[in-house]
C-alpha positions, 0 to 999 in steps of 0.5 A: 680847366686850370688857371695861371696866376692873376691879380686884380683889384676893384673898389666898391664904396671905398673898400678895396678888394684885391683878388689873387688867383693861383694854381695850387697842387695841394693843401701845402701849396695853398697854405704857402700862398695864403701865408704870403698874401697875409704877409703882403697885405698884413694890415688888411681887414680880411683875407677871404678865400676858396679853393678847389683841389681835385675833390677837396673844396673849402671856403673861408669868410675870415670874419665877414658875415657867414657865406658872404665872401668865401662861398661866392668865391667858391661858386665862381671857381665852380662855375668856371670849372676850375681845378687846382685853383685858389682865390684869395680876396683881400679886403681893406675896409673903406668905412662904409658897410655894404650889407650881406648882399653888397658883400656877396656881390663884391667878393663874387665880382672881385673873383670874376675880374681876376679870372677874366684877366688870367690865362686859362689852359687845359690838357689835350691828349694828342699824338706825336708822329715821326716820318722820314722822306726824300728831301725832294718831297719836303716842300710838298709835304710841308705845304700839306702839314701847314694846310691841315694846321698841324703843329710841326715840332721838329724838322731835321734836314739830312743829305738826302732826306728830311725828318719830321716830328709833328703833333696831330690827332689825325694820321692822314696816312692815305694822303701822306702815302700819296705824297710820298708815293708809298715810301714813307712809313709812319712811326706813331708815339702816343703823347699825352698832357700837351698843354694848350693855352686858351683864352 
């Protein structure tokens, strides 16, 4: 599962926890992300973070007590099955100490809230079909595609025929041959990594 940029802030006992989540492809892009956050919140008390980039994982408490910040953030990322993702939680200390348990809960909650505000997406393997048929059969064919919830990518209407490109993992060959009276050969081209946004 992958995530689009998201930012959210919570306040606990007068301390501000600003969680920013971003997709990162490699360590270099994460470093750029971290430097940007440090410049943006240059006067903050801490910039705690965690990231998962393929098989690489890292967590930092950035001066908070050991395992009270970075590890809780990392646990949330792992629990959501996220990849190529980094979360930086910036803290402005409000003057009230939260204790180890309070800090752990605060950083975990800040990360969770930022994820809840984000759009998650995954990659779905899907196939692309192309078919040409007699123009007179277009209404019946289009109704069939819509009834199956097929995503139509392109329609081109010519003088006597119509050309369709659509995405679907079912070939529906028997149904289509029935609609077109066996006169519309299918051309199948595999297509991978079609992004489907899910919330």
